[in-house]
Structures are given as structure tokens and as C-alpha cells.
C-alpha positions as CSV (number, residue, x, y, z in Angstrom):
1,M,7.3,-26.6,-0.6
2,K,8.7,-23.9,-2.7
3,K,6.6,-25.0,-5.7
4,F,3.5,-24.9,-3.5
5,L,4.3,-21.3,-2.3
6,N,5.0,-20.1,-5.8
7,K,1.7,-21.6,-7.1
8,N,-0.5,-20.3,-4.2
9,W,1.2,-17.1,-3.0
10,L,-1.9,-15.0,-3.8
11,Y,-4.2,-17.1,-1.7
12,L,-1.8,-17.0,1.2
13,V,-1.5,-13.2,1.0
14,G,-5.2,-12.9,0.8
15,A,-5.6,-15.1,3.9
16,F,-3.1,-13.1,5.8
17,V,-4.7,-9.8,4.9
18,G,-8.1,-11.2,5.7
19,A,-7.0,-12.5,9.1
20,I,-5.7,-9.1,10.0
21,A,-8.9,-7.4,8.8
22,G,-11.0,-9.9,10.7
23,Y,-9.2,-9.3,14.0
24,I,-9.4,-5.5,13.5
25,Y,-13.1,-5.9,12.8
26,Y,-13.6,-7.9,16.0
27,Q,-11.5,-5.4,17.9
28,Q,-13.3,-2.2,16.6
29,I,-16.8,-3.4,15.9
30,G,-17.3,-6.9,17.3
31,C,-20.5,-8.0,18.9
32,S,-21.5,-6.5,22.2
33,T,-24.2,-9.1,23.0
34,G,-22.1,-12.2,22.3
35,T,-24.8,-13.8,20.1
36,C,-23.2,-13.1,16.8
37,M,-21.8,-16.3,15.3
38,I,-18.9,-14.7,13.5
39,T,-17.9,-11.7,15.4
40,S,-18.5,-12.8,19.0
41,K,-15.0,-14.4,19.4
42,P,-11.7,-13.2,17.9
43,L,-10.9,-16.6,16.5
44,N,-14.2,-16.9,14.6
45,S,-13.9,-13.5,12.9
46,T,-10.2,-14.0,12.1
47,V,-10.7,-17.4,10.5
48,Y,-13.8,-16.3,8.6
49,F,-12.2,-13.2,7.2
50,A,-9.0,-15.2,6.3
51,V,-11.1,-17.6,4.2
52,M,-12.9,-14.7,2.6
53,G,-9.6,-12.9,1.9
54,A,-8.2,-16.0,0.3
55,L,-11.2,-16.4,-1.9
56,V,-11.3,-12.7,-2.9
57,F,-7.6,-12.6,-3.7
58,G,-7.9,-15.9,-5.6
59,M,-10.3,-14.3,-8.0
60,F,-7.3,-12.2,-9.4
61,K,-5.1,-15.2,-10.1
62,K,-4.4,-15.7,-13.7
63,E,-5.2,-19.2,-15.0
64,T,-2.4,-21.0,-16.8
65,H,-3.1,-23.8,-19.2
66,A,-0.7,-26.6,-19.5
67,Q,0.6,-27.1,-23.0
68,Q,0.6,-30.7,-24.3
């Protein structure tokens, strides 16, 4: 478990930051008609932004090549 966390900590931080941003987006902007797929429910926007946050933060991860 510790090895997994050390290897993927940047993705986890990105998902956490994205989830918070997604909930705040739902809370402040949201969708007044209820027809928006992503922002009509807090769970949808939180999960969507968490995935996007993990992907964005993952772009900054340095690649390490295993030496043979």
C-alpha cells in the first residue's frame, strides 16, 4: 500500500483537488434546469472533476525509466 501511495500520490492529490473544485462548481454555478449531465447532481460533478484533476496533475509526473 505504501508503495502504491508513493508511486501515485500526484494522481491522488489531483483527484482530491478536482473533487473539491467539482463540488464548489456545483454549489456556486450548477445547473438550474436539471438537464445538464455533469452539473445537475453533486455526485456527477464531483466525480467528473476528480477524474479531470487526476489527469491534469498526472501530466506533471516525471517519468522514471527502470535501469536494466
